[in-house]
N, C-alpha and C positions, 0 to 999 in steps of 0.2 A: 923784782928786778928782771926776772925771766920774762914776764909779760911785756915789759917795756922793750926788750930786745926783739921779741917776736913781732911786736907791733911795728917797730922800726923796719925790720926786714920785710914785713908785709907791705908797708908803704913804699919802700924802695922798689919792690917787685911790681906794684901797681903803677908807679911812675914809669918804670922801664917799659911795661906793656903799653901804656898810653902813648909814649913816644914812638914805639915800634908800630903801633896801630896807625898813628897819624902818618908816618912815613909810607906805610903800605897804601893808605887811602890816597895820598898825593900821587904815588906811582900809578895807581889805578885810574885816577882822574886824568893823568897825562896820557895813558893808553886810550882812554875813551875819547879824549880830544883828538888824538892821532887818527882814530877810526872815523870820527866825524869829518875830519879834514880829508881823509882818503875818499870818503863817499862824495864829498863836495867836488873833489878833483875829477872823479869818475863822471859825475853828472855834467861838469863843465866841459870835459873832453867830448862827451857824447853830444852835447848841445852845440859845440863848435865844429862838429863833423870831422874831428881828428886833424884839424888844420895846424900847421907848424907854429903860427903866432900864438895860438891858444896854448899849445903844449909848452912852448918856451915861457909864456907868462906864468903858467902853473908851476914850472920848475923854479922860476925866480921867486914867486910867492912862498914856496915851500922853504927855500933857504932863508928868506926874510923872517918866516915864522919860527925858525930855529930847528927845523927838521934836518937830519943829516943829508938825505938824498931823496929825490923823486925821479924815478925812472919810468918813462912812458915809451913802450915799444909798439909802434904801429905794425899790424899784421893783416894778412888777407886769408880768409878761409877758402876751402876748396870751391865753394860756389861763388867766389869773388866778393864775398861780404867783408866789410871792414870791421876790425875790432882792434883793441889795444890792451896790452898787459900793463897795468899800473902798479908799481911797487914803491911804497913809501917806507923809508928807513928812518927810525927814530931811536933815541936813547931811552932805555928803561933803567932808572936809577933809584936805589934805596941807599942813601948815604950812611944811614945809621949802621947798616950791615956791610958797608963798603962794597956794595953790589952795583956794578956799572956794566949793563948789557946793551947790546944793539939788537933791536927787534925790527921785523919787517912785516908790513901788511901788503898782501898781494891780492889784486882783483882785476876784473876785466871790464872794459868799457865796450859796449856793442852798439 
């Protein structure tokens, strides 16, 4: 009888770890997707030479893709070179642990 209880507890622990691992993998995949999208936005802004229609299009696409916010701040360096600070805000969620965080990816388009 003791062996049956230990086996059942072991199976429950394995099932819990499998569910927790799957939730962590899904959250990691969402983070990787956000990083890839951020890189694509930086490349598009650079290719569009920081024009306002391109920036507005990127913001609209980010909201359509389910990201919280996309901030693109055009700036000028000391030697009059153009660059922009690109900040993508997205949700990092692990529902099994009731973990709902807001993360940001910051990069620069030159």
